[in-house]
Backbone of each chain as nested JSON, in Angstrom:
{
  "chains": [
    {"id": "A", "residues": [
      {"number": 1, "name": "MET", "atoms": {"N": [34.921, -94.066, 38.391], "CA": [35.465, -93.366, 37.087], "C": [35.982, -92.202, 36.667]}},
      {"number": 2, "name": "ALA", "atoms": {"N": [35.583, -91.946, 37.769], "CA": [36.259, -90.215, 37.314], "C": [37.808, -90.386, 37.693]}},
      {"number": 3, "name": "GLU", "atoms": {"N": [38.242, -91.298, 38.859], "CA": [39.935, -90.892, 39.277], "C": [40.718, -92.077, 38.243]}},
      {"number": 4, "name": "ASN", "atoms": {"N": [39.659, -92.796, 37.666], "CA": [40.248, -94.107, 36.354], "C": [40.142, -92.364, 35.593]}},
      {"number": 5, "name": "ILE", "atoms": {"N": [39.418, -91.93, 35.005], "CA": [39.542, -91.339, 33.822], "C": [40.684, -90.118, 34.076]}},
      {"number": 6, "name": "GLY", "atoms": {"N": [41.283, -89.533, 35.318], "CA": [42.175, -88.829, 35.771], "C": [43.412, -89.465, 35.11]}},
      {"number": 7, "name": "GLU", "atoms": {"N": [43.846, -90.954, 35.851], "CA": [44.856, -91.416, 35.751], "C": [44.584, -91.613, 33.516]}},
      {"number": 8, "name": "LYS", "atoms": {"N": [43.642, -92.017, 33.395], "CA": [43.318, -92.425, 31.795], "C": [44.339, -91.14, 30.874]}},
      {"number": 9, "name": "LEU", "atoms": {"N": [43.737, -89.607, 31.413], "CA": [44.222, -88.108, 30.691], "C": [45.355, -87.996, 31.311]}},
      {"number": 10, "name": "LYS", "atoms": {"N": [45.951, -88.814, 32.45], "CA": [47.134, -87.842, 32.153], "C": [48.245, -89.064, 31.444]}},
      {"number": 11, "name": "ASN", "atoms": {"N": [47.802, -90.384, 31.475], "CA": [48.548, -91.186, 30.678], "C": [48.271, -91.233, 28.901]}},
      {"number": 12, "name": "TYR", "atoms": {"N": [47.791, -90.174, 28.56], "CA": [47.345, -90.364, 27.8], "C": [48.017, -90.344, 26.346]}},
      {"number": 13, "name": "ARG", "atoms": {"N": [48.749, -90.823, 25.909], "CA": [49.755, -90.86, 24.11], "C": [49.277, -90.567, 23.313]}},
      {"number": 14, "name": "THR", "atoms": {"N": [47.498, -91.43, 22.785], "CA": [46.709, -90.875, 21.332], "C": [45.724, -91.911, 21.647]}},
      {"number": 15, "name": "ALA", "atoms": {"N": [44.935, -91.542, 20.475], "CA": [43.118, -92.367, 20.673], "C": [43.772, -93.8, 20.414]}},
      {"number": 16, "name": "PRO", "atoms": {"N": [42.599, -94.286, 20.944], "CA": [43.173, -95.975, 21.594], "C": [42.426, -96.419, 19.944]}},
      {"number": 17, "name": "PHE", "atoms": {"N": [42.314, -97.801, 19.706], "CA": [41.814, -98.559, 19.069], "C": [40.226, -98.777, 19.167]}},
      {"number": 18, "name": "ASP", "atoms": {"N": [39.807, -98.331, 18.501], "CA": [38.046, -97.885, 18.731], "C": [37.044, -98.888, 17.983]}},
      {"number": 19, "name": "SER", "atoms": {"N": [36.98, -99.922, 18.113], "CA": [36.388, -101.311, 18.112], "C": [35.039, -101.106, 17.024]}},
      {"number": 20, "name": "ARG", "atoms": {"N": [34.371, -99.524, 17.151], "CA": [33.349, -99.228, 16.358], "C": [33.802, -99.016, 14.968]}},
      {"number": 21, "name": "PHE", "atoms": {"N": [35.549, -98.335, 14.328], "CA": [36.029, -97.598, 13.258], "C": [36.602, -98.483, 13.461]}},
      {"number": 22, "name": "PRO", "atoms": {"N": [37.27, -99.863, 12.47], "CA": [38.127, -100.641, 12.358], "C": [38.845, -100.458, 11.194]}},
      {"number": 23, "name": "ASN", "atoms": {"N": [38.04, -100.057, 10.371], "CA": [39.614, -99.913, 9.323], "C": [39.997, -98.013, 9.327]}},
      {"number": 24, "name": "THR", "atoms": {"N": [40.549, -97.826, 7.802], "CA": [41.502, -97.075, 7.935], "C": [40.484, -95.739, 7.675]}},
      {"number": 25, "name": "ASN", "atoms": {"N": [39.538, -95.469, 7.311], "CA": [38.879, -94.266, 6.901], "C": [38.432, -93.95, 8.252]}},
      {"number": 26, "name": "GLN", "atoms": {"N": [39.181, -92.564, 8.9], "CA": [38.685, -92.703, 11.327], "C": [38.099, -91.921, 10.825]}},
      {"number": 27, "name": "THR", "atoms": {"N": [37.015, -91.502, 9.272], "CA": [36.402, -89.798, 9.384], "C": [34.964, -89.617, 10.792]}},
      {"number": 28, "name": "ARG", "atoms": {"N": [34.673, -91.058, 10.157], "CA": [33.449, -91.441, 11.657], "C": [34.122, -90.976, 12.976]}},
      {"number": 29, "name": "ASN", "atoms": {"N": [34.944, -91.56, 12.917], "CA": [35.793, -91.679, 14.439], "C": [35.93, -90.395, 15.006]}},
      {"number": 30, "name": "CYS", "atoms": {"N": [36.682, -89.531, 14.065], "CA": [36.959, -88.236, 14.551], "C": [35.711, -87.55, 15.265]}},
      {"number": 31, "name": "TYR", "atoms": {"N": [34.679, -87.937, 14.461], "CA": [33.144, -86.99, 14.061], "C": [32.951, -87.475, 15.258]}},
      {"number": 32, "name": "GLN", "atoms": {"N": [32.643, -88.361, 15.379], "CA": [32.076, -89.132, 17.088], "C": [32.853, -88.593, 18.481]}},
      {"number": 33, "name": "ASN", "atoms": {"N": [33.548, -88.826, 17.917], "CA": [34.074, -88.09, 19.267], "C": [33.855, -86.231, 19.58]}},
      {"number": 34, "name": "TYR", "atoms": {"N": [33.957, -86.118, 18.362], "CA": [33.94, -84.545, 18.475], "C": [32.364, -84.37, 19.307]}},
      {"number": 35, "name": "LEU", "atoms": {"N": [31.478, -84.943, 18.397], "CA": [29.906, -85.569, 19.06], "C": [30.009, -85.588, 20.006]}},
      {"number": 36, "name": "ASP", "atoms": {"N": [30.474, -86.206, 21.007], "CA": [30.308, -87.022, 22.271], "C": [31.048, -85.703, 23.227]}},
      {"number": 37, "name": "PHE", "atoms": {"N": [32.165, -85.124, 22.863], "CA": [32.468, -84.351, 24.183], "C": [31.772, -83.519, 24.31]}},
      {"number": 38, "name": "HIS", "atoms": {"N": [30.882, -82.844, 22.861], "CA": [29.999, -81.521, 23.39], "C": [28.674, -82.547, 24.212]}},
      {"number": 39, "name": "ARG", "atoms": {"N": [28.372, -83.446, 23.771], "CA": [27.129, -84.305, 24.529], "C": [27.343, -84.299, 26.024]}},
      {"number": 40, "name": "CYS", "atoms": {"N": [28.24, -85.031, 26.145], "CA": [29.096, -85.388, 27.924], "C": [29.156, -84.02, 28.671]}},
      {"number": 41, "name": "ASN", "atoms": {"N": [29.43, -82.825, 27.544], "CA": [29.065, -81.511, 28.511], "C": [27.918, -81.033, 28.675]}},
      {"number": 42, "name": "LYS", "atoms": {"N": [27.394, -81.192, 27.601], "CA": [25.385, -80.962, 27.788], "C": [25.177, -81.755, 28.909]}},
      {"number": 43, "name": "ALA", "atoms": {"N": [24.963, -83.55, 28.634], "CA": [25.064, -84.067, 29.574], "C": [25.084, -83.822, 31.239]}},
      {"number": 44, "name": "LEU", "atoms": {"N": [26.254, -83.945, 31.664], "CA": [26.578, -83.49, 32.824], "C": [26.636, -82.116, 33.454]}},
      {"number": 45, "name": "SER", "atoms": {"N": [26.411, -81.026, 32.071], "CA": [25.757, -80.071, 33.224], "C": [24.617, -79.626, 33.465]}},
      {"number": 46, "name": "ALA", "atoms": {"N": [23.968, -80.169, 32.684], "CA": [22.988, -80.589, 32.591], "C": [22.286, -81.971, 34.172]}},
      {"number": 47, "name": "LYS", "atoms": {"N": [23.234, -82.445, 34.98], "CA": [23.066, -82.966, 36.28], "C": [23.916, -82.48, 37.279]}},
      {"number": 48, "name": "ASP", "atoms": {"N": [24.594, -80.937, 36.286], "CA": [25.094, -80.326, 37.259], "C": [26.528, -81.465, 38.204]}},
      {"number": 49, "name": "GLN", "atoms": {"N": [27.29, -82.046, 37.072], "CA": [28.279, -82.979, 37.648], "C": [29.577, -82.286, 37.388]}},
      {"number": 50, "name": "ASP", "atoms": {"N": [30.54, -82.884, 37.447], "CA": [31.827, -82.18, 36.976], "C": [32.313, -82.147, 35.704]}},
      {"number": 51, "name": "VAL", "atoms": {"N": [32.369, -81.291, 34.414], "CA": [32.388, -81.674, 33.559], "C": [34.26, -82.219, 32.992]}},
      {"number": 52, "name": "ALA", "atoms": {"N": [35.066, -82.565, 33.985], "CA": [35.673, -82.961, 33.835], "C": [36.604, -83.945, 32.739]}},
      {"number": 53, "name": "PRO", "atoms": {"N": [35.391, -85.027, 33.402], "CA": [35.684, -86.616, 32.723], "C": [35.817, -86.071, 31.156]}},
      {"number": 54, "name": "CYS", "atoms": {"N": [34.534, -85.566, 30.621], "CA": [34.813, -84.802, 29.389], "C": [35.842, -85.237, 28.4]}},
      {"number": 55, "name": "ASP", "atoms": {"N": [36.859, -83.894, 29.193], "CA": [38.273, -84.091, 28.034], "C": [38.598, -85.355, 27.78]}},
      {"number": 56, "name": "TRP", "atoms": {"N": [38.676, -86.221, 27.967], "CA": [38.516, -87.789, 27.292], "C": [38.469, -87.353, 25.757]}},
      {"number": 57, "name": "TYR", "atoms": {"N": [37.454, -87.225, 25.857], "CA": [36.749, -87.06, 23.841], "C": [37.614, -86.107, 23.391]}},
      {"number": 58, "name": "LYS", "atoms": {"N": [37.698, -84.76, 24.064], "CA": [38.209, -83.983, 23.405], "C": [39.84, -84.711, 22.984]}},
      {"number": 59, "name": "LYS", "atoms": {"N": [41.047, -84.777, 23.926], "CA": [42.274, -85.169, 23.58], "C": [41.717, -86.262, 22.455]}},
      {"number": 60, "name": "VAL", "atoms": {"N": [40.621, -86.994, 22.374], "CA": [40.365, -88.356, 20.908], "C": [40.311, -87.44, 19.694]}},
      {"number": 61, "name": "TYR", "atoms": {"N": [39.586, -86.636, 20.037], "CA": [39.187, -86.058, 18.738], "C": [40.075, -84.671, 18.396]}},
      {"number": 62, "name": "GLN", "atoms": {"N": [40.846, -84.29, 18.653], "CA": [42.247, -83.579, 19.289], "C": [43.191, -84.369, 18.29]}},
      {"number": 63, "name": "SER", "atoms": {"N": [43.293, -86.052, 18.645], "CA": [44.404, -86.635, 17.813], "C": [43.914, -87.501, 16.57]}},
      {"number": 64, "name": "LEU", "atoms": {"N": [43.097, -87.363, 16.479], "CA": [42.083, -87.349, 15.12], "C": [42.388, -86.936, 14.028]}},
      {"number": 65, "name": "CYS", "atoms": {"N": [41.047, -85.731, 14.521], "CA": [40.595, -84.253, 13.482], "C": [42.012, -83.943, 13.065]}},
      {"number": 66, "name": "PRO", "atoms": {"N": [41.608, -83.475, 11.684], "CA": [42.385, -82.058, 11.223], "C": [41.324, -80.614, 11.703]}},
      {"number": 67, "name": "ILE", "atoms": {"N": [43.102, -80.139, 12.155], "CA": [42.216, -78.958, 12.531], "C": [41.48, -78.381, 12.126]}},
      {"number": 68, "name": "SER", "atoms": {"N": [41.57, -78.198, 10.841], "CA": [40.501, -77.189, 10.13], "C": [39.039, -77.826, 10.261]}},
      {"number": 69, "name": "TRP", "atoms": {"N": [39.419, -79.103, 10.056], "CA": [37.487, -79.442, 10.605], "C": [37.016, -78.76, 11.905]}},
      {"number": 70, "name": "VAL", "atoms": {"N": [37.711, -79.108, 12.738], "CA": [37.338, -78.771, 14.169], "C": [37.385, -77.155, 14.249]}},
      {"number": 71, "name": "GLU", "atoms": {"N": [38.242, -76.46, 13.559], "CA": [37.777, -74.952, 13.434], "C": [36.536, -74.877, 12.735]}},
      {"number": 72, "name": "LYS", "atoms": {"N": [36.098, -75.127, 11.833], "CA": [35.045, -74.867, 11.295], "C": [33.925, -75.456, 11.787]}},
      {"number": 73, "name": "TRP", "atoms": {"N": [33.962, -76.7, 12.48], "CA": [32.471, -77.14, 13.505], "C": [32.796, -76.169, 14.593]}},
      {"number": 74, "name": "ASP", "atoms": {"N": [33.712, -76.073, 14.832], "CA": [33.272, -74.764, 16.312], "C": [32.463, -73.564, 16.214]}},
      {"number": 75, "name": "GLU", "atoms": {"N": [33.052, -72.557, 14.364], "CA": [32.463, -71.802, 14.382], "C": [30.824, -72.016, 13.73]}},
      {"number": 76, "name": "GLN", "atoms": {"N": [30.788, -73.075, 13.054], "CA": [29.488, -73.508, 12.783], "C": [28.71, -73.666, 14.549]}},
      {"number": 77, "name": "LYS", "atoms": {"N": [29.098, -74.516, 14.785], "CA": [28.29, -74.0, 16.508], "C": [28.171, -72.834, 17.137]}},
      {"number": 78, "name": "GLU", "atoms": {"N": [29.351, -71.119, 16.967], "CA": [28.855, -70.505, 17.596], "C": [27.586, -70.063, 16.676]}},
      {"number": 79, "name": "ASN", "atoms": {"N": [27.224, -70.131, 15.407], "CA": [26.32, -69.75, 14.387], "C": [25.177, -69.929, 14.621]}},
      {"number": 80, "name": "GLY", "atoms": {"N": [25.232, -71.355, 15.32], "CA": [24.18, -72.297, 15.187], "C": [23.442, -72.597, 14.154]}},
      {"number": 81, "name": "SER", "atoms": {"N": [24.713, -72.767, 13.384], "CA": [24.509, -73.96, 11.626], "C": [25.363, -75.405, 12.295]}},
      {"number": 82, "name": "PHE", "atoms": {"N": [25.739, -75.697, 13.178], "CA": [26.555, -76.879, 12.809], "C": [25.65, -77.768, 12.836]}},
      {"number": 83, "name": "ALA", "atoms": {"N": [25.61, -78.841, 12.122], "CA": [24.452, -79.969, 12.003], "C": [24.114, -81.257, 12.518]}},
      {"number": 84, "name": "GLY", "atoms": {"N": [25.156, -81.441, 13.305], "CA": [25.116, -82.381, 13.988], "C": [24.218, -82.351, 15.332]}},
      {"number": 85, "name": "LYS", "atoms": {"N": [24.037, -83.421, 15.582], "CA": [22.703, -83.637, 16.752], "C": [23.381, -83.689, 18.606]}},
      {"number": 86, "name": "ILE", "atoms": {"N": [23.601, -81.991, 18.619], "CA": [23.942, -82.684, 20.108], "C": [23.114, -82.094, 21.472]}}
    ]},
    {"id": "B", "residues": [
      {"number": 1, "name": "MET", "atoms": {"N": [19.636, -121.791, -64.301], "CA": [18.714, -120.656, -63.427], "C": [18.954, -121.095, -62.206]}},
      {"number": 2, "name": "ALA", "atoms": {"N": [19.573, -122.602, -61.723], "CA": [19.562, -122.953, -60.925], "C": [21.187, -123.013, -60.145]}},
      {"number": 3, "name": "ALA", "atoms": {"N": [22.064, -122.481, -61.198], "CA": [23.664, -122.197, -60.718], "C": [23.23, -120.265, -59.965]}},
      {"number": 4, "name": "VAL", "atoms": {"N": [22.629, -119.687, -60.426], "CA": [22.135, -118.403, -59.415], "C": [21.672, -118.394, -58.566]}},
      {"number": 5, "name": "THR", "atoms": {"N": [20.705, -119.785, -58.253], "CA": [19.687, -119.419, -56.879], "C": [20.658, -120.201, -55.946]}},
      {"number": 6, "name": "GLU", "atoms": {"N": [21.483, -120.729, -56.205], "CA": [21.887, -121.983, -55.228], "C": [22.729, -121.326, -53.996]}},
      {"number": 7, "name": "PRO", "atoms": {"N": [23.49, -120.17, -54.766], "CA": [23.896, -119.665, -53.685], "C": [23.312, -119.036, -52.398]}},
      {"number": 8, "name": "MET", "atoms": {"N": [22.306, -118.26, -53.299], "CA": [21.193, -117.488, -52.009], "C": [20.169, -119.091, -51.128]}},
      {"number": 9, "name": "GLU", "atoms": {"N": [20.709, -119.818, -51.639], "CA": [20.234, -121.256, -50.199], "C": [20.257, -120.763, -49.213]}},
      {"number": 10, "name": "HIS", "atoms": {"N": [22.031, -120.322, -48.866], "CA": [21.93, -120.405, -47.451], "C": [21.236, -119.285, -46.716]}},
      {"number": 11, "name": "LEU", "atoms": {"N": [21.08, -118.374, -46.883], "CA": [20.529, -117.272, -46.986], "C": [18.83, -117.254, -46.26]}},
      {"number": 12, "name": "ASN", "atoms": {"N": [17.964, -118.326, -47.164], "CA": [16.49, -118.492, -46.372], "C": [16.395, -118.239, -45.04]}},
      {"number": 13, "name": "ILE", "atoms": {"N": [15.294, -117.991, -44.496], "CA": [14.847, -117.989, -43.141], "C": [14.953, -119.433, -42.28]}},
      {"number": 14, "name": "GLU", "atoms": {"N": [14.689, -120.51, -43.28], "CA": [14.641, -121.221, -42.489], "C": [16.411, -122.382, -42.111]}},
      {"number": 15, "name": "CYS", "atoms": {"N": [16.913, -121.473, -43.229], "CA": [18.351, -121.285, -42.196], "C": [18.59, -121.219, -41.095]}},
      {"number": 16, "name": "LEU", "atoms": {"N": [18.507, -120.342, -40.851], "CA": [18.976, -118.991, -39.572], "C": [18.863, -119.739, -38.197]}},
      {"number": 17, "name": "SER", "atoms": {"N": [17.591, -120.683, -38.426], "CA": [17.831, -121.468, -36.723], "C": [19.465, -122.792, -36.864]}},
      {"number": 18, "name": "SER", "atoms": {"N": [20.026, -122.876, -37.714], "CA": [21.215, -123.713, -37.572], "C": [22.255, -122.715, -37.323]}},
      {"number": 19, "name": "TYR", "atoms": {"N": [22.252, -121.546, -36.936], "CA": [23.288, -120.668, -37.508], "C": [23.383, -120.827, -35.785]}},
      {"number": 20, "name": "GLY", "atoms": {"N": [25.081, -120.266, -34.341], "CA": [25.232, -120.51, -33.787], "C": [25.663, -121.485, -32.704]}},
      {"number": 21, "name": "PRO", "atoms": {"N": [25.87, -121.508, -31.468], "CA": [26.149, -123.319, -30.785], "C": [24.824, -123.884, -30.673]}},
      {"number": 22, "name": "GLN", "atoms": {"N": [25.499, -125.168, -31.042], "CA": [24.665, -126.536, -30.858], "C": [24.623, -126.946, -29.374]}},
      {"number": 23, "name": "PRO", "atoms": {"N": [23.637, -126.933, -28.957], "CA": [23.822, -127.638, -27.381], "C": [25.154, -128.345, -27.143]}},
      {"number": 24, "name": "SER", "atoms": {"N": [25.461, -129.306, -27.836], "CA": [26.306, -130.145, -27.242], "C": [27.828, -128.928, -27.498]}},
      {"number": 25, "name": "GLU", "atoms": {"N": [27.764, -128.083, -28.422], "CA": [28.949, -127.46, -28.292], "C": [28.938, -126.301, -27.373]}},
      {"number": 26, "name": "ALA", "atoms": {"N": [27.318, -126.219, -26.967], "CA": [27.485, -125.368, -25.695], "C": [27.86, -125.36, -24.523]}},
      {"number": 27, "name": "LEU", "atoms": {"N": [28.266, -126.694, -24.144], "CA": [28.564, -127.41, -23.211], "C": [30.372, -126.755, -22.504]}},
      {"number": 28, "name": "VAL", "atoms": {"N": [30.921, -126.46, -23.779], "CA": [32.117, -126.015, -22.91], "C": [31.756, -124.352, -22.693]}},
      {"number": 29, "name": "LEU", "atoms": {"N": [31.102, -124.409, -22.502], "CA": [30.655, -122.272, -21.968], "C": [30.603, -122.387, -20.794]}},
      {"number": 30, "name": "LEU", "atoms": {"N": [29.789, -124.213, -20.396], "CA": [29.495, -123.79, -18.836], "C": [30.177, -123.548, -18.346]}},
      {"number": 31, "name": "PRO", "atoms": {"N": [31.479, -123.723, -17.948], "CA": [32.879, -123.238, -16.615], "C": [32.576, -122.008, -16.736]}},
      {"number": 32, "name": "GLN", "atoms": {"N": [31.939, -121.385, -17.932], "CA": [32.225, -119.942, -17.831], "C": [31.198, -119.083, -17.206]}},
      {"number": 33, "name": "VAL", "atoms": {"N": [30.256, -119.987, -17.244], "CA": [28.867, -119.116, -16.682], "C": [28.556, -119.712, -15.178]}},
      {"number": 34, "name": "MET", "atoms": {"N": [28.856, -120.73, -14.858], "CA": [28.911, -121.591, -13.409], "C": [29.852, -120.221, -13.007]}},
      {"number": 35, "name": "VAL", "atoms": {"N": [31.122, -119.972, -13.421], "CA": [32.553, -118.939, -12.441], "C": [31.454, -117.248, -12.612]}},
      {"number": 36, "name": "LEU", "atoms": {"N": [30.826, -117.192, -13.548], "CA": [30.336, -115.427, -13.553], "C": [29.371, -115.838, -12.375]}},
      {"number": 37, "name": "GLY", "atoms": {"N": [28.191, -117.176, -12.193], "CA": [27.592, -117.473, -11.378], "C": [27.773, -117.198, -10.136]}},
      {"number": 38, "name": "MET", "atoms": {"N": [29.161, -117.438, -9.712], "CA": [29.443, -118.164, -8.249], "C": [30.195, -116.506, -7.898]}},
      {"number": 39, "name": "GLY", "atoms": {"N": [30.827, -115.917, -9.016], "CA": [31.176, -114.219, -8.967], "C": [29.69, -113.22, -8.701]}},
      {"number": 40, "name": "LEU", "atoms": {"N": [28.831, -113.49, -9.464], "CA": [27.65, -112.363, -9.27], "C": [27.463, -113.02, -8.024]}},
      {"number": 41, "name": "ALA", "atoms": {"N": [26.945, -114.388, -7.144], "CA": [26.564, -114.219, -5.872], "C": [27.368, -114.231, -5.282]}},
      {"number": 42, "name": "GLY", "atoms": {"N": [29.139, -114.024, -5.219], "CA": [29.444, -113.636, -4.304], "C": [29.725, -112.377, -3.794]}},
      {"number": 43, "name": "ALA", "atoms": {"N": [29.352, -111.461, -5.121], "CA": [29.253, -109.649, -5.049], "C": [27.513, -109.391, -4.334]}},
      {"number": 44, "name": "PHE", "atoms": {"N": [26.521, -110.084, -4.155], "CA": [25.191, -109.77, -4.199], "C": [25.942, -110.355, -2.294]}},
      {"number": 45, "name": "LEU", "atoms": {"N": [26.914, -111.21, -1.934], "CA": [26.062, -111.559, -0.673], "C": [26.954, -110.41, 0.031]}},
      {"number": 46, "name": "TYR", "atoms": {"N": [28.329, -110.115, -0.816], "CA": [29.111, -109.514, -0.222], "C": [28.07, -107.95, 0.249]}},
      {"number": 47, "name": "LEU", "atoms": {"N": [27.5, -107.824, -0.527], "CA": [26.648, -106.561, -0.357], "C": [25.525, -106.741, 0.552]}},
      {"number": 48, "name": "ILE", "atoms": {"N": [25.403, -107.917, 1.263], "CA": [23.916, -107.727, 1.992], "C": [24.856, -107.609, 3.15]}},
      {"number": 49, "name": "ARG", "atoms": {"N": [26.029, -108.081, 3.349], "CA": [27.073, -107.917, 4.319], "C": [27.299, -106.808, 4.638]}},
      {"number": 50, "name": "LEU", "atoms": {"N": [27.328, -105.647, 3.352], "CA": [27.184, -104.236, 3.909], "C": [27.037, -103.549, 4.236]}},
      {"number": 51, "name": "ALA", "atoms": {"N": [25.332, -104.162, 3.71], "CA": [24.298, -103.629, 4.123], "C": [24.264, -103.645, 5.878]}},
      {"number": 52, "name": "ARG", "atoms": {"N": [23.969, -104.658, 6.223], "CA": [23.124, -105.622, 7.605], "C": [24.726, -104.785, 7.946]}},
      {"number": 53, "name": "GLY", "atoms": {"N": [25.404, -103.859, 8.207], "CA": [26.709, -102.921, 8.801], "C": [27.234, -102.459, 10.093]}},
      {"number": 54, "name": "PRO", "atoms": {"N": [27.392, -102.679, 10.702], "CA": [27.254, -101.356, 11.339], "C": [27.225, -100.136, 11.4]}},
      {"number": 55, "name": "HIS", "atoms": {"N": [27.742, -99.868, 10.033], "CA": [28.208, -98.577, 9.976], "C": [27.204, -97.688, 8.87]}},
      {"number": 56, "name": "VAL", "atoms": {"N": [26.435, -98.383, 9.069], "CA": [24.904, -98.212, 7.712], "C": [23.985, -97.468, 8.55]}},
      {"number": 57, "name": "THR", "atoms": {"N": [23.581, -95.92, 8.088], "CA": [22.417, -95.748, 8.942], "C": [21.574, -95.733, 8.172]}},
      {"number": 58, "name": "TRP", "atoms": {"N": [19.989, -96.488, 7.94], "CA": [19.001, -96.98, 7.565], "C": [17.548, -96.279, 7.803]}},
      {"number": 59, "name": "ASN", "atoms": {"N": [17.292, -95.647, 9.085], "CA": [16.987, -95.272, 9.933], "C": [16.885, -93.753, 10.917]}},
      {"number": 60, "name": "LYS", "atoms": {"N": [17.195, -92.527, 9.687], "CA": [17.475, -91.754, 11.064], "C": [17.253, -91.483, 11.853]}},
      {"number": 61, "name": "SER", "atoms": {"N": [15.321, -91.645, 12.124], "CA": [14.717, -91.413, 13.575], "C": [14.57, -92.879, 14.073]}},
      {"number": 62, "name": "SER", "atoms": {"N": [14.749, -93.54, 14.345], "CA": [14.205, -94.525, 15.037], "C": [16.039, -94.812, 15.431]}},
      {"number": 63, "name": "ASN", "atoms": {"N": [16.864, -95.367, 14.865], "CA": [17.998, -95.539, 14.826], "C": [19.379, -94.704, 14.331]}},
      {"number": 64, "name": "PRO", "atoms": {"N": [19.982, -93.812, 14.508], "CA": [21.056, -93.016, 14.044], "C": [22.317, -93.325, 14.054]}},
      {"number": 65, "name": "GLU", "atoms": {"N": [22.496, -93.958, 14.659], "CA": [23.89, -94.381, 15.057], "C": [24.592, -95.705, 15.39]}},
      {"number": 66, "name": "PRO", "atoms": {"N": [23.868, -96.861, 14.746], "CA": [23.883, -98.144, 15.228], "C": [25.207, -98.965, 15.66]}},
      {"number": 67, "name": "TRP", "atoms": {"N": [25.91, -97.945, 15.447], "CA": [27.627, -98.228, 15.937], "C": [28.318, -97.936, 16.986]}},
      {"number": 68, "name": "ASN", "atoms": {"N": [27.155, -96.601, 17.963], "CA": [26.903, -96.72, 18.711], "C": [26.378, -98.211, 19.727]}},
      {"number": 69, "name": "LYS", "atoms": {"N": [25.601, -98.61, 19.506], "CA": [25.508, -99.663, 20.546], "C": [25.805, -101.009, 20.256]}},
      {"number": 70, "name": "LEU", "atoms": {"N": [27.125, -100.819, 19.885], "CA": [27.953, -102.126, 19.855], "C": [28.503, -102.29, 21.463]}},
      {"number": 71, "name": "ASP", "atoms": {"N": [29.16, -103.242, 21.657], "CA": [29.816, -103.609, 22.692], "C": [31.163, -103.727, 22.554]}},
      {"number": 72, "name": "PRO", "atoms": {"N": [32.148, -103.042, 22.988], "CA": [33.733, -102.876, 22.53], "C": [34.122, -103.614, 22.228]}},
      {"number": 73, "name": "THR", "atoms": {"N": [33.766, -105.23, 22.487], "CA": [34.565, -105.864, 22.021], "C": [34.308, -106.756, 20.551]}},
      {"number": 74, "name": "TYR", "atoms": {"N": [33.388, -105.954, 20.022], "CA": [32.501, -106.518, 18.512], "C": [34.079, -106.08, 17.765]}},
      {"number": 75, "name": "GLN", "atoms": {"N": [33.681, -107.032, 16.818], "CA": [34.809, -107.593, 15.796], "C": [33.941, -107.65, 14.836]}},
      {"number": 76, "name": "TYR", "atoms": {"N": [34.598, -106.892, 13.534], "CA": [33.808, -106.783, 12.664], "C": [34.591, -107.127, 11.233]}},
      {"number": 77, "name": "LYS", "atoms": {"N": [35.946, -107.405, 11.299], "CA": [36.597, -107.964, 10.678], "C": [36.791, -109.768, 10.539]}},
      {"number": 78, "name": "PHE", "atoms": {"N": [37.572, -110.731, 9.419], "CA": [37.382, -111.665, 9.541], "C": [38.347, -112.517, 10.285]}},
      {"number": 79, "name": "VAL", "atoms": {"N": [40.066, -111.415, 9.848], "CA": [40.727, -111.621, 10.706], "C": [41.161, -111.085, 11.86]}},
      {"number": 80, "name": "ALA", "atoms": {"N": [41.701, -111.269, 13.368], "CA": [42.203, -110.81, 13.671], "C": [43.071, -110.921, 14.245]}},
      {"number": 81, "name": "ILE", "atoms": {"N": [44.585, -110.278, 13.703], "CA": [45.684, -110.448, 13.462], "C": [46.628, -110.229, 14.983]}},
      {"number": 82, "name": "THR", "atoms": {"N": [46.195, -108.734, 15.162], "CA": [47.768, -108.445, 16.505], "C": [46.077, -107.6, 17.789]}},
      {"number": 83, "name": "THR", "atoms": {"N": [45.19, -107.247, 17.062], "CA": [44.395, -107.18, 18.055], "C": [43.685, -107.822, 18.915]}},
      {"number": 84, "name": "ASP", "atoms": {"N": [43.484, -107.708, 19.991], "CA": [43.394, -108.686, 21.243], "C": [41.811, -108.488, 21.681]}},
      {"number": 85, "name": "TYR", "atoms": {"N": [40.445, -108.461, 20.593], "CA": [39.359, -108.658, 21.15], "C": [39.435, -108.455, 22.608]}},
      {"number": 86, "name": "LYS", "atoms": {"N": [39.586, -109.687, 22.821], "CA": [38.566, -109.781, 23.912], "C": [39.171, -108.732, 25.24]}},
      {"number": 87, "name": "ASN", "atoms": {"N": [39.928, -108.488, 24.879], "CA": [40.529, -107.31, 26.361], "C": [39.964, -105.841, 26.381]}},
      {"number": 88, "name": "LEU", "atoms": {"N": [39.535, -105.834, 25.213], "CA": [38.883, -104.505, 25.033], "C": [37.792, -103.952, 26.308]}},
      {"number": 89, "name": "LYS", "atoms": {"N": [37.976, -102.785, 26.204], "CA": [36.892, -102.204, 26.933], "C": [36.434, -100.757, 26.346]}},
      {"number": 90, "name": "LYS", "atoms": {"N": [34.878, -100.274, 27.012], "CA": [35.06, -99.155, 26.745], "C": [35.754, -97.576, 27.229]}},
      {"number": 91, "name": "ASP", "atoms": {"N": [36.618, -96.395, 26.927], "CA": [37.207, -95.982, 26.412], "C": [36.831, -94.472, 27.643]}},
      {"number": 92, "name": "GLY", "atoms": {"N": [35.817, -93.943, 26.849], "CA": [35.275, -92.499, 27.934], "C": [34.546, -92.574, 28.594]}},
      {"number": 93, "name": "PRO", "atoms": {"N": [34.059, -91.52, 29.433], "CA": [33.602, -91.805, 30.651], "C": [31.914, -91.946, 29.913]}},
      {"number": 94, "name": "GLU", "atoms": {"N": [30.924, -92.587, 31.234], "CA": [29.612, -92.599, 30.748], "C": [29.499, -91.072, 30.468]}},
      {"number": 95, "name": "PHE", "atoms": {"N": [27.876, -90.886, 30.218], "CA": [27.377, -89.62, 30.359], "C": [26.035, -89.982, 29.718]}}
    ]}
  ]
}
């Protein structure tokens, strides 16, 4: 799966279709990938595995989310005031 | 004296029951009631479809993100024009 992810990361163009979010409003898609990136980092580093595969989620949220949202959430994470469950 | 009271005869209390459509006249309104009923039923059924959808979180403690429990080939929309749902797979790595 890790080699597969390496391939996918190399050939990445944009966020693929996600059947969980089929409609025009992709807000939740953006937020879910942001959460998944941080959850993946937390889970894989807790198991002492390489966190590089988590970059898939990072690429997807960077494709989808407005930059101001990402900056705001990153700032909230540093403050400890981020509302999402990670 | 009768000439003075005659016009008022139409305004006493017993005459009020004959105002409004008679049952036979009201039948022409039946299509409107049927269509209204269908509209209300359709709206109510669609509301139920939305409430049961995977995008709603009803119970924050036991099922906070129901959309994450779906299979990647799950189709929410009724008609799939270009999307090939059968061959979709989960993209990101497991964790």
